[in-house]
N, CA and C of each residue as an Amber inpcrd file, in Angstrom:
protein
   174
   0.8440000  -1.1860000   0.0000000   0.0000000   0.0000000   0.0000000
   0.8840000   1.2430000   0.0000000   1.2800000   1.6920000  -1.1630000
   2.1100000   2.8800000  -1.3470000   3.4340000   2.7940000  -0.6060000
   3.9210000   1.5970000  -0.3660000   5.1880000   1.4230000   0.3210000
   5.1210000   1.7140000   1.8150000   3.9270000   1.7540000   2.3760000
   3.7680000   2.0140000   3.8020000   3.5180000   0.7080000   4.5360000
   4.1580000   0.5670000   5.6770000   3.9220000  -0.5980000   6.5170000
   2.8440000  -0.2930000   7.5390000   2.4730000  -1.3040000   8.3170000
   1.4350000  -1.1160000   9.3180000   1.8000000  -0.0860000  10.3750000
   3.0710000  -0.0050000  10.8080000   3.3910000   1.0430000  11.8020000
   3.1520000   2.4620000  11.2610000   3.5050000   2.6790000   9.9920000
   3.2940000   4.0070000   9.4040000   1.8080000   4.3220000   9.2690000
   1.0190000   3.3220000   8.8560000  -0.4200000   3.5170000   8.7290000
  -1.0290000   3.8340000  10.0950000  -0.5710000   3.1630000  11.1330000
  -1.0550000   3.4310000  12.4840000  -0.7390000   4.8470000  12.9390000
   0.4750000   5.3030000  12.6570000   0.8630000   6.6700000  13.0400000
  -0.0010000   7.6830000  12.2880000  -0.2560000   7.4470000  11.0060000
  -1.0900000   8.3550000  10.2250000  -2.5170000   8.3650000  10.7700000
  -3.0430000   7.1940000  11.1310000  -4.3980000   7.1120000  11.6770000
  -4.5030000   7.8600000  13.0090000  -3.5240000   7.6880000  13.8610000
  -3.5280000   8.3870000  15.1550000  -3.4330000   9.8950000  14.9510000
  -2.5760000  10.3150000  14.0250000  -2.4450000  11.7450000  13.7450000
  -3.7560000  12.3080000  13.2020000  -4.4350000  11.5650000  12.3300000
  -5.7110000  12.0220000  11.7760000  -6.7570000  12.1630000  12.8760000
  -6.7950000  11.2110000  13.7950000  -7.7600000  11.2830000  14.8970000
  -7.4590000  12.4800000  15.7980000  -6.1880000  12.7290000  16.0390000
  -5.8260000  13.8670000  16.8860000  -6.1430000  15.1970000  16.2070000
  -5.9450000  15.2650000  14.9070000  -6.1620000  16.5220000  14.1920000
  -7.6480000  16.7820000  13.9650000  -8.3760000  15.7900000  13.4520000
  -9.7630000  16.0000000  13.0480000 -10.7850000  15.5740000  14.0990000
 -10.3970000  14.6930000  14.9860000 -11.3350000  14.1910000  15.9850000
 -12.0800000  12.9810000  15.4630000 -12.4940000  12.1010000  16.3610000
 -13.1330000  10.8530000  15.9260000 -14.4980000  11.0430000  15.2710000
 -15.1880000  12.1340000  15.5520000 -16.5060000  12.3470000  14.9570000
 -16.4070000  12.8570000  13.5160000 -15.3280000  13.5200000  13.1790000
 -15.1820000  14.1160000  11.8470000 -14.6180000  13.1260000  10.8230000
 -13.9300000  12.0780000  11.2750000 -13.2770000  11.1240000  10.3630000
 -14.2740000  10.4590000   9.4050000 -15.4330000   9.9580000   9.8450000
 -16.3660000   9.3480000   8.8820000 -16.8770000  10.3320000   7.8310000
 -17.0840000  11.5810000   8.2260000 -17.5180000  12.5890000   7.2620000
 -16.4400000  12.8290000   6.2070000 -15.1960000  12.8880000   6.6470000
 -14.0920000  13.0920000   5.7040000 -13.9720000  11.9070000   4.7490000
 -14.1170000  10.6990000   5.2730000 -14.0530000   9.5120000   4.4280000
 -15.1630000   9.4890000   3.3990000 -16.3450000   9.8760000   3.8100000
 -17.4890000   9.8990000   2.9020000 -17.2790000  10.9230000   1.7950000
 -16.8460000  12.1150000   2.1610000 -16.6330000  13.1430000   1.1390000
 -15.4790000  12.7780000   0.2110000 -14.4570000  12.1320000   0.7390000
 -13.3540000  11.6870000  -0.1130000 -13.8280000  10.6250000  -1.0920000
 -14.6520000   9.6970000  -0.6310000 -15.1980000   8.6670000  -1.5100000
 -16.0570000   9.2490000  -2.6110000 -16.9070000  10.2180000  -2.2830000
 -17.7480000  10.8610000  -3.2880000 -16.9010000  11.6150000  -4.3070000
 -15.8510000  12.2740000  -3.8250000 -14.9670000  13.0050000  -4.7220000
 -14.2550000  12.0650000  -5.6830000 -13.7290000  10.9650000  -5.1670000
 -13.0420000  10.0020000  -6.0260000 -13.9940000   9.3610000  -7.0230000
 -15.2120000   9.0560000  -6.5950000 -16.2080000   8.4830000  -7.4920000
 -16.5310000   9.4640000  -8.6220000 -16.7100000  10.7320000  -8.2840000
 -16.9790000  11.7530000  -9.2980000 -15.8160000  11.9060000 -10.2570000
 -14.6070000  11.8350000  -9.7330000 -13.4190000  11.9450000 -10.5870000
 -13.3440000  10.7710000 -11.5540000 -13.5960000   9.5520000 -11.0500000
 -13.5560000   8.3730000 -11.9120000 -14.6310000   8.4440000 -12.9930000
 -15.8310000   8.9030000 -12.6150000 -16.8990000   9.0510000 -13.5990000
 -16.5230000  10.0890000 -14.6490000 -15.8920000  11.1570000 -14.2190000
 -15.4510000  12.1850000 -15.1580000 -14.3970000  11.6740000 -16.1190000
 -13.4740000  10.8830000 -15.6090000 -12.4360000  10.3170000 -16.4730000
 -13.0590000   9.3560000 -17.4740000 -14.0130000   8.5450000 -17.0250000
 -14.7000000   7.6250000 -17.9410000 -15.4730000   8.4070000 -18.9910000
 -16.0680000   9.5250000 -18.6150000 -16.8080000  10.3580000 -19.5510000
 -15.8970000  10.9400000 -20.6150000 -14.6960000  11.3320000 -20.2280000
 -13.7360000  11.8710000 -21.1830000 -13.2930000  10.7760000 -22.1420000
 -13.1130000   9.5600000 -21.6510000 -12.7260000   8.4520000 -22.5150000
 -13.8290000   8.1110000 -23.5070000 -15.0870000   8.2720000 -23.1140000
 -16.2040000   7.9320000 -23.9810000 -16.4520000   8.9900000 -25.0530000
 -16.1390000  10.2340000 -24.7770000 -16.4500000  11.3140000 -25.7090000
 -15.7710000  11.1730000 -27.0670000 -14.4800000  10.8630000 -27.1740000
 -13.8820000  10.7400000 -28.5020000 -14.5320000   9.6310000 -29.3350000
 -14.9650000   8.5580000 -28.7210000 -15.6230000   7.4850000 -29.4550000
 -16.9390000   7.9980000 -30.0370000 -17.6710000   8.8150000 -29.2880000
 -18.9280000   9.3720000 -29.7760000 -18.6790000  10.3190000 -30.9500000
 -17.6140000  11.1050000 -30.8820000 -17.3070000  12.0320000 -31.9690000
 -16.9440000  11.2730000 -33.2380000 -16.2310000  10.1750000 -33.1060000
 -15.8650000   9.3870000 -34.2720000 -17.1100000   8.8190000 -34.9550000
 -18.1030000   8.4190000 -34.1790000 -19.3310000   7.8760000 -34.7480000
 -20.1220000   8.9640000 -35.4580000 -20.0750000  10.1840000 -34.9410000
 -20.8030000  11.2980000 -35.5600000 -20.2070000  11.6530000 -36.9150000
 -18.9030000  11.4730000 -37.0690000 -18.2450000  11.8280000 -38.3120000
 -18.5530000  10.8520000 -39.4430000 -18.8950000   9.6210000 -39.0990000
 -19.1320000   8.5950000 -40.1200000 -20.4850000   8.6590000 -40.7150000
């Protein structure tokens, strides 16, 4: 996982809890997931657009 071992992941998790608090972490995870999903959909949309243009030209 990005060259990180379990000790590093644990330190990052503890730091995140200290910075954001345990109540804010699920909200951050949810918004990050929605953002990544939107980004992936956008990338797929860009990949689909040139194929549609090629069909219009024929």
